[in-house]
MARRO-441002 format. One line per 2 residues: their letters; for each residue x, y, z of C-alpha. Coordinates in steps of 0.5 Angstrom, whole numbers. Layout:
N
a	X Y Z; ...
END
This chain:
745
mt	5 126 8; 4 120 3
tp	3 113 6; 8 108 4
sp	6 102 0; 6 96 4
lh	11 94 -2; 16 99 1
aa	15 96 8; 16 89 7
hp	19 84 1; 13 81 -3
sm	13 73 -1; 16 68 -6
at	9 66 -8; 7 73 -10
wq	13 74 -14; 12 67 -17
dy	5 69 -20; 8 76 -22
vs	13 72 -26; 8 67 -29
ap	4 73 -32; 4 76 -38
ls	8 82 -39; 2 87 -40
ar	-2 84 -34; 4 84 -29
dr	2 88 -23; 5 96 -24
al	7 96 -16; 11 90 -16
td	14 93 -22; 16 99 -19
hl	18 95 -13; 23 91 -17
qr	26 98 -19; 28 100 -12
ca	30 93 -9; 36 89 -11
ec	34 83 -7; 27 82 -10
er	30 83 -17; 35 77 -15
tv	29 73 -13; 25 75 -20
qf	31 73 -24; 32 66 -20
lt	25 65 -21; 25 66 -28
el	31 62 -30; 28 56 -26
da	22 57 -29; 26 56 -36
ra	29 50 -33; 23 47 -31
qq	20 48 -38; 26 45 -41
lp	26 38 -37; 26 32 -42
le	19 30 -40; 16 24 -43
aa	9 24 -46; 4 21 -42
pt	3 13 -44; -3 12 -49
al	-6 7 -43; -6 13 -38
ra	-9 18 -43; -15 13 -45
ri	-16 12 -37; -17 19 -36
la	-22 20 -42; -26 14 -40
sr	-26 17 -33; -28 24 -36
aa	-34 20 -40; -36 17 -33
gv	-37 23 -30; -31 23 -25
rv	-29 30 -23; -22 30 -21
lm	-16 35 -23; -12 29 -26
pe	-13 22 -28; -14 17 -22
hv	-8 14 -19; -5 7 -20
da	-6 1 -15; 0 -2 -15
fg	-1 -7 -10; -8 -10 -9
dd	-12 -13 -3; -10 -20 -1
dm	-16 -23 3; -15 -29 7
td	-21 -32 9; -24 -36 15
dv	-27 -43 14; -32 -48 17
pt	-30 -51 23; -32 -47 29
va	-28 -47 36; -34 -46 41
aq	-34 -53 42; -27 -54 43
va	-27 -48 48; -32 -51 52
rr	-29 -58 52; -22 -55 55
tr	-23 -52 62; -16 -52 65
wr	-14 -45 61; -19 -41 56
ip	-18 -35 52; -23 -30 54
tt	-30 -32 51; -31 -25 47
ia	-25 -28 43; -28 -35 42
ag	-34 -32 40; -31 -27 35
ia	-27 -33 32; -33 -37 31
aw	-37 -31 28; -31 -30 23
sa	-32 -38 21; -39 -37 21
ia	-38 -31 16; -34 -36 11
lf	-39 -42 12; -45 -38 10
rg	-44 -33 5; -42 -38 0
tp	-39 -34 -6; -42 -28 -8
vi	-44 -26 -15; -43 -19 -18
ea	-46 -19 -25; -43 -16 -31
gm	-44 -8 -32; -42 -2 -29
is	-39 -5 -22; -37 2 -19
gt	-41 8 -19; -40 15 -22
mt	-39 21 -18; -40 28 -20
ls	-37 34 -15; -39 41 -15
ta	-32 42 -15; -26 37 -14
lp	-22 44 -12; -25 47 -6
ka	-23 53 -2; -23 54 5
ge	-30 53 8; -33 52 1
vv	-39 47 1; -38 41 -4
sv	-44 38 -7; -44 31 -9
ry	-48 27 -14; -47 19 -14
na	-50 14 -19; -49 7 -16
ga	-47 2 -20; -48 -6 -19
ll	-44 -6 -13; -48 -2 -8
gr	-55 -3 -11; -61 2 -9
pa	-61 3 -1; -65 9 2
al	-58 12 4; -51 11 3
rl	-45 13 7; -39 18 4
ra	-32 16 7; -26 20 6
ri	-18 18 8; -16 25 10
rt	-9 28 10; -6 35 13
tr	0 38 11; 4 33 15
ge	0 26 13; 4 20 13
sy	6 16 7; 3 9 5
nv	-3 11 8; -1 8 15
gv	-5 10 20; -8 16 16
pv	-15 18 19; -21 15 15
ve	-28 19 17; -35 19 15
ia	-36 26 12; -43 26 9
tl	-49 21 8; -52 21 1
qr	-59 20 0; -63 17 -5
tt	-67 21 -10; -69 17 -16
gn	-67 11 -19; -60 10 -17
ey	-58 17 -16; -56 20 -9
vg	-54 27 -7; -50 30 -1
rf	-45 35 1; -39 36 5
tl	-34 41 8; -27 39 9
pd	-24 41 15; -19 47 14
sv	-13 43 16; -15 38 11
vf	-11 39 4; -13 32 1
aa	-18 27 1; -19 20 -2
la	-27 19 -2; -31 12 -2
ve	-38 10 -2; -41 4 2
dt	-48 2 5; -50 3 12
aa	-48 -4 14; -41 -3 11
la	-42 -9 8; -40 -7 1
vd	-35 -1 -1; -35 3 -8
dl	-28 6 -8; -28 6 -16
gs	-24 0 -17; -18 2 -12
ra	-18 9 -15; -22 13 -10
we	-25 20 -12; -21 25 -10
vm	-21 33 -7; -15 37 -6
ra	-15 44 -3; -15 50 -7
ga	-11 57 -6; -14 63 -8
ng	-13 63 -15; -17 56 -16
ap	-10 52 -17; -9 46 -12
ll	-4 48 -6; 3 45 -6
sa	1 42 0; -5 38 -3
ld	-1 36 -9; 5 34 -4
qr	0 30 0; -3 27 -6
nh	4 24 -8; 4 21 -1
dl	-3 18 -1; 0 15 -8
mg	6 12 -5; 7 4 -7
rg	0 4 -11; 0 9 -16
we	7 10 -20; 4 13 -26
eg	-1 18 -22; 5 20 -17
la	9 22 -23; 3 26 -26
tt	2 29 -20; 9 31 -19
rr	9 34 -26; 3 38 -24
mm	7 41 -18; 13 43 -23
ql	8 46 -28; 5 50 -22
yp	11 51 -17; 17 50 -21
ds	21 54 -15; 19 49 -10
lg	25 45 -8; 20 39 -6
aw	17 39 -13; 24 37 -16
nw	26 32 -10; 19 29 -12
lq	21 29 -19; 28 26 -18
sf	25 20 -14; 20 18 -19
es	25 18 -24; 29 14 -20
wm	23 9 -18; 21 8 -25
sl	27 7 -28; 26 14 -32
et	33 17 -31; 37 19 -37
ds	43 23 -38; 39 28 -40
tr	34 28 -33; 41 28 -29
ga	43 34 -33; 37 38 -32
hr	37 36 -24; 45 38 -24
ra	43 45 -27; 37 46 -22
la	41 44 -16; 46 49 -18
mf	41 55 -18; 38 52 -12
da	45 52 -8; 47 59 -10
rh	40 62 -9; 40 58 -2
rt	47 60 0; 45 67 0
mr	38 67 4; 38 70 11
dl	34 66 16; 33 59 12
sp	28 55 15; 30 48 18
el	26 45 13; 29 48 7
ig	36 47 9; 34 39 10
at	31 39 3; 37 42 0
fw	41 37 3; 37 32 1
yt	37 34 -6; 44 35 -7
rr	46 28 -5; 45 25 -12
ad	48 30 -16; 54 34 -12
sv	58 31 -7; 61 38 -5
an	55 42 -5; 52 36 -1
ay	58 36 4; 56 44 5
wr	49 43 6; 50 37 11
er	55 41 15; 50 47 15
ll	44 42 17; 47 39 23
re	50 46 25; 43 50 24
ap	38 45 25; 40 38 28
tq	33 36 30; 30 37 23
sf	28 30 20; 34 29 15
av	39 31 20; 36 26 25
qd	37 21 20; 44 23 18
rm	46 23 25; 43 16 26
lt	47 13 20; 53 16 23
ia	52 13 29; 51 6 26
sr	57 7 21; 62 10 26
el	61 5 32; 59 -2 28
pt	63 -3 22; 70 -1 25
rr	69 -3 33; 62 -7 33
dt	61 -3 39; 54 -4 40
tt	54 -1 47; 57 6 45
al	52 6 39; 46 4 43
ag	48 10 48; 49 14 42
le	41 13 40; 39 14 47
ql	42 21 47; 39 22 40
wp	32 20 42; 30 27 45
dv	31 30 38; 27 25 34
pa	21 28 30; 15 23 29
dr	17 21 22; 23 18 24
as	21 15 31; 20 8 28
qv	27 8 24; 31 10 30
is	27 5 34; 28 -1 29
aa	36 1 29; 36 1 37
lr	32 -6 37; 37 -9 32
ll	43 -7 37; 39 -11 42
pp	39 -19 41; 34 -21 46
at	38 -27 49; 43 -22 52
an	41 -15 52; 40 -11 58
pv	33 -12 60; 31 -5 61
dl	34 -3 55; 30 -8 51
rr	23 -6 55; 25 1 54
wa	25 1 46; 20 -4 45
dr	15 1 49; 17 6 45
li	16 2 38; 9 0 41
av	7 8 42; 9 10 35
ds	6 4 32; 0 0 34
sp	-1 -5 28; -2 -12 30
at	5 -14 26; 8 -9 31
ar	5 -12 37; 7 -19 35
yv	14 -17 33; 15 -14 40
av	12 -19 44; 16 -24 40
rl	22 -20 42; 20 -20 49
la	19 -27 50; 26 -29 47
ap	29 -25 53; 29 -29 60
aw	27 -23 64; 21 -21 60
rd	18 -28 58; 11 -27 62
eg	11 -20 59; 11 -22 52
kr	6 -27 54; 2 -21 57
hl	3 -17 50; 0 -23 46
ra	-6 -24 50; -8 -16 50
ei	-7 -16 43; -11 -22 42
ar	-17 -19 46; -16 -12 42
la	-16 -16 35; -23 -19 38
na	-27 -12 37; -27 -10 30
rt	-31 -4 32; -25 -1 36
ql	-20 -2 30; -18 3 24
ra	-22 1 18; -19 2 11
ld	-22 6 6; -23 1 1
es	-25 -5 6; -31 -7 8
rt	-33 -9 15; -33 -17 13
eq	-26 -16 10; -24 -12 16
ve	-26 -18 20; -22 -23 16
rl	-16 -19 16; -16 -18 24
ar	-18 -25 24; -11 -27 21
sq	-7 -23 25; -11 -26 31
rl	-9 -33 29; -2 -31 28
al	-2 -28 35; -5 -34 38
aq	0 -39 34; 6 -35 38
lg	2 -35 44; 2 -43 44
ra	9 -44 42; 11 -39 48
la	6 -43 53; 9 -50 50
dd	16 -47 52; 14 -46 59
ga	11 -53 60; 4 -51 60
hr	2 -56 55; -5 -56 56
aa	-6 -49 55; -1 -49 49
ld	-6 -54 45; -12 -50 47
tl	-9 -44 44; -6 -48 38
al	-13 -51 36; -16 -44 36
as	-10 -41 32; -11 -47 26
aa	-19 -47 27; -20 -43 21
gw	-17 -39 15; -11 -42 11
dl	-4 -39 14; 2 -43 12
sv	6 -39 18; 1 -41 23
fn	1 -49 21; 8 -49 21
tv	8 -46 28; 3 -51 30
re	6 -57 27; 13 -55 31
ts	10 -54 38; 5 -60 37
lk	11 -64 36; 14 -61 42
vg	8 -63 47; 7 -70 44
ds	1 -68 40; 3 -72 34
st	-4 -72 31; -4 -65 30
ar	3 -65 28; 1 -70 22
tm	-5 -66 20; -1 -59 20
sa	4 -63 16; -1 -65 11
ri	-3 -58 10; 4 -55 9
sv	5 -61 4; -1 -59 -1
dp	1 -51 0; 4 -49 -7
st	9 -45 -4; 12 -51 0
tp	18 -53 -4; 19 -60 -7
sr	24 -62 -2; 20 -61 4
re	14 -64 1; 18 -70 0
sl	21 -70 7; 14 -69 10
qs	11 -75 6; 16 -79 8
ag	16 -78 15; 8 -78 15
va	8 -85 11; 13 -88 16
qv	9 -86 22; 2 -88 20
gt	3 -92 13; 1 -90 6
aa	-6 -90 6; -7 -86 13
wa	-2 -81 10; -6 -81 3
el	-13 -79 7; -9 -74 11
vr	-7 -71 4; -14 -71 1
sa	-17 -68 8; -12 -62 7
rr	-13 -61 0; -21 -60 1
dl	-19 -56 7; -15 -51 2
at	-20 -51 -3; -26 -50 2
rv	-22 -44 6; -19 -41 1
ma	-25 -41 -4; -29 -38 2
ga	-26 -31 0; -28 -32 -7
kr	-33 -27 -10; -35 -29 -17
rv	-36 -23 -22; -39 -24 -29
lp	-34 -21 -35; -37 -18 -41
av	-34 -20 -48; -27 -18 -48
sl	-23 -18 -55; -15 -18 -54
ra	-10 -16 -60; -4 -21 -60
ld	3 -18 -62; 2 -20 -69
gs	-4 -16 -70; -9 -22 -70
sa	-15 -21 -65; -18 -26 -60
pl	-24 -26 -55; -21 -27 -48
rs	-26 -33 -47; -22 -37 -53
ll	-16 -36 -49; -18 -40 -43
ap	-15 -46 -40; -20 -52 -38
qv	-20 -50 -31; -16 -44 -29
tv	-13 -38 -32; -9 -32 -29
vv	-9 -26 -33; -4 -21 -31
fw	-4 -13 -33; 3 -10 -34
st	6 -4 -37; 12 -2 -40
dc	12 5 -36; 11 2 -29
gp	18 0 -26; 15 -5 -21
av	11 -8 -26; 17 -9 -31
da	22 -11 -25; 16 -17 -23
lg	16 -20 -30; 22 -25 -28
ei	18 -27 -22; 11 -27 -26
qa	14 -32 -31; 17 -37 -26
ta	10 -37 -22; 7 -38 -29
aa	11 -44 -30; 10 -47 -24
la	2 -46 -25; 3 -49 -32
kr	4 -56 -28; -3 -56 -26
gi	-6 -54 -32; -7 -47 -31
rt	-5 -42 -36; -2 -35 -35
it	-3 -29 -40; -1 -22 -40
vv	-4 -16 -42; 0 -10 -43
eq	-3 -3 -43; -2 0 -50
pq	-6 -1 -56; 0 -3 -61
st	7 -6 -60; 13 -1 -60
pa	20 -2 -60; 20 0 -52
lq	15 -6 -51; 20 -11 -55
nv	26 -9 -52; 23 -10 -45
lr	21 -17 -48; 28 -19 -50
tk	32 -16 -44; 27 -20 -39
sf	27 -26 -44; 19 -26 -43
tl	16 -31 -47; 9 -31 -44
pv	3 -30 -48; 3 -22 -49
yl	-4 -19 -51; -5 -11 -52
dv	-11 -7 -49; -13 -4 -55
gg	-18 2 -53; -17 0 -46
va	-23 -5 -46; -20 -10 -42
sk	-18 -5 -37; -25 -3 -36
af	-28 -10 -36; -24 -12 -31
nn	-24 -5 -27; -17 -6 -27
wg	-13 0 -25; -5 0 -24
tp	0 -5 -25; 2 -11 -24
qa	-4 -14 -22; -7 -21 -23
yl	-14 -24 -24; -16 -31 -23
ld	-21 -33 -28; -25 -40 -28
ak	-27 -44 -34; -33 -40 -36
gn	-29 -33 -36; -31 -31 -29
vm	-27 -27 -25; -26 -31 -18
fg	-21 -26 -14; -20 -19 -14
at	-14 -16 -16; -7 -17 -13
sd	0 -17 -14; 2 -22 -9
le	4 -28 -13; 4 -33 -7
sv	-3 -31 -6; -4 -32 -14
al	-1 -39 -13; -5 -41 -7
ra	-12 -38 -10; -11 -42 -17
aa	-9 -48 -13; -16 -48 -9
mv	-20 -46 -15; -17 -53 -19
la	-18 -57 -12; -25 -54 -12
ae	-27 -56 -19; -24 -63 -18
lg	-27 -64 -11; -34 -61 -14
l	-34 -56 -9
END
């Protein structure tokens, strides 16, 4: 008796058939071919995969931008071993730093109410950091190190050997730490709450070379890597790119889940790289509806949609729709993905999949989102029936998966105005929000909502005090992969100041004026936080502390984001209260505060010589383009939708800066002018100086990775602040640099 082949006992998997279709005819497995001749269902599967693969090959994919190719080649030359080019950091850091005044003396003087001593000590320490560290200088040269991995595509259980050559950033200590932001198949987008762990110690061998090894846990499919010193005072994350490893399958190619998580890791910071990852997914897994969904999303986000791309998606959708309607035991995830993919291309198919999703998989993520939107659209626009809508969300809550929890909670809280809401409902949903999101911003949001509810005011203050105490201990907080210990402390200090300002306001509202003044003094003792200054000013006026209110008014008036009309109003009030001379002195002091506090976060870096090419073909050294005091250099790209969208705001910010003698020039990441570039400049009415980055030399010198990114240079061409896409931060830092130069600081 002949033993039946496994192929006779069960249908091969979709992945098996994908490998079969991808192989040349001469190399196809004979047993699979025999099975096809006897199995009509598998024959249909292979036909579907063959047609879908052909559709994927016909997609109108644009060639990779020249600048992107240049970055890939440069990274290879530097010894980087990753599957694809490093990704684009669309949003850089925005460090806010603390300043000289310590608050220990203030706390000691005021005895009627005190912040716990650990908090006061923490704030004093943060102030000391800003006072004594000065402006660090990083010399020109290779800032980031180079890392070579034995494999960037480890299989399960495979050991990865690391060879790292340290750059100027880390120096040559005896040992370094290798940290990783690790992602499982269910990792969150935007890197919010994604675990960061130490995975290896790198030991110095000779010179600046370090070696180590690690093995990823089996559950991890993607990891972004960075190197830091053992005190965590300096971090090399390859200029915000990070080195990467992705889990590989048996065939050595990255798993679909690894590519998927790489895209999640790139959300909001790597548009070009996300698109490149998606295209790689399309090449390896053209039968993956997830890959087609990613492609559709990136084309939308990056303004790459055309009639041709939409047509390709309609054709692919028709195939997926027909295929999935005939499949038995379709998983909830696949039903949800099909529903989501149809939403932009076929309303009839979308209605079918919506009905099926709600009937067969009502707790799937997309189903819960649709149910939530239905509750809002049915009850609110027609009847404004918030009670019924809230009851519907409460009924929905047991079905809500983790990835939809914040969305549903936010919808519920919008239906609960604190002053009139049922206190029990408000507290229930607030507790749920904190349970799913413990970030400082969320803690403050919940506390402020509770403060506005008469029944929960004491609870709101308790929340704020607990959050202030929690923020005092940086060691217990999650530190981002690209964040040094000092940067983490500064970030937490800013969050603590915001919480202190809210607590001070609450105490004043409750008549505890002395406690309010103590708290407000702590909130405004360090850092430059306009929202804190506004809160302190308003509260000080309420409790009769006119001196503090005037100090805050002066600080608000010198902040570059304050509107001219408000500046004039503050000046008129100040002069009326204390006279012209006294107000002028307050403004001088505020300007010095701004310069001192903001410049405490500067890190001077000497640039190598950089030559830029103008659109008319002429070349100019960057140093010849500098303004007498401050120059802003903005990198952008015609291939980056967010960068193109930001051009209007960049030009408006530059116009405001020009009034202070600050020049803004822009560098577009391409070697020559193109019709696409000229079209963008024309349609956006963009008139700022535009220079071309020939050979990527400017990007390399700045260690820039991503667009839009802005840098601030002093009169000698030194970079004073790291990259940021926050234009308000650019304006504030530029103002601080000008004031520091004028005051001789």
